[in-house]
C-alpha positions as CSV (number, residue, x, y, z in Angstrom):
1,M,33.2,133.2,71.2
2,F,29.6,132.0,71.7
3,M,28.5,130.6,75.0
4,T,25.3,129.6,76.8
5,N,27.0,128.9,80.2
6,N,25.7,131.4,82.7
7,T,28.5,130.8,85.1
8,K,31.1,132.0,82.6
9,A,28.9,134.9,81.7
10,L,28.7,136.0,85.3
11,E,32.4,135.7,86.0
12,N,33.3,139.0,87.8
13,V,30.3,140.7,86.3
14,K,28.6,141.9,89.5
15,G,31.8,143.5,90.8
16,R,32.4,145.2,87.4
17,I,28.9,146.6,87.2
18,E,29.0,147.9,90.8
19,L,32.2,149.8,89.9
20,E,30.8,151.4,86.7
21,N,30.2,155.1,86.9
22,G,27.0,156.5,85.6
23,L,24.7,153.6,86.5
24,T,21.9,154.1,88.9
25,P,21.3,151.2,91.4
26,L,18.1,150.3,89.6
27,R,19.8,150.1,86.3
28,R,22.7,148.1,87.8
29,N,20.3,145.6,89.3
30,H,18.4,145.3,86.0
31,Y,21.5,144.7,84.0
32,F,22.8,142.1,86.6
33,E,19.5,140.3,86.4
34,L,19.7,140.1,82.6
35,M,23.2,138.8,82.9
36,K,22.4,136.3,85.6
37,N,19.4,134.9,83.7
38,C,20.8,135.0,80.3
39,E,20.1,132.3,77.8
40,Q,23.0,133.1,75.5
41,Y,26.3,135.1,76.0
42,T,29.1,136.0,73.7
43,A,32.3,137.9,74.1
44,K,34.1,139.4,71.1
45,P,37.8,139.4,70.6
46,N,37.7,143.2,71.0
47,G,36.2,142.9,74.5
48,D,32.6,143.7,73.7
49,Q,30.2,141.4,75.7
50,H,26.6,140.6,74.8
51,W,23.8,138.8,76.7
52,L,20.4,137.5,75.6
53,S,17.7,137.2,78.2
54,G,14.1,136.7,77.1
55,N,13.3,139.6,74.9
56,W,16.2,141.7,76.1
57,I,19.7,142.1,74.6
58,L,22.3,143.7,76.7
59,T,25.7,144.9,75.4
60,Q,28.7,146.1,77.3
61,W,31.0,148.0,74.9
62,K,34.7,147.8,75.7
63,N,35.8,151.1,74.1
64,V,33.4,154.0,74.8
65,E,34.0,157.7,75.6
66,H,31.2,158.0,78.2
67,P,31.0,156.5,81.7
68,N,28.2,154.1,80.9
69,P,29.4,151.3,78.6
70,F,26.1,149.5,78.5
71,E,23.3,149.5,75.9
72,S,20.2,147.4,75.9
73,W,17.3,146.7,73.6
74,N,13.9,145.4,74.6
75,C,12.5,143.5,71.6
76,R,8.8,142.8,71.0
77,S,9.3,139.1,71.6
78,A,11.9,136.6,72.7
79,E,11.9,135.1,69.2
80,I,12.8,138.5,67.7
81,A,15.5,139.1,70.3
82,R,17.0,135.7,69.6
83,E,17.0,136.3,65.9
84,A,18.7,139.7,66.4
85,F,21.2,138.3,68.8
86,E,22.2,135.4,66.6
87,N,22.2,137.3,63.3
88,H,23.6,140.7,64.3
89,I,25.4,140.3,67.6
90,D,27.2,136.9,67.0
91,Y,29.2,137.8,64.0
């Protein structure tokens, strides 16, 4: 599923992030801002979620062994981030 609708991308996100163990308040706020301001969002059938916001890509992995299911990448430019998101995330 590939979406650009921020409302759908934010559905229950803030509550979920606040409940995640292992995230500092600063990191939670940063991740929420990336989600809130995302240009593109996709959710995979396996439950993984991905957000593109400027030159940032944020991923929330569904199945992880550690308490922080998030991983983020800060690309050199928004163009590089978009290319990575569209060619590697949205498969």
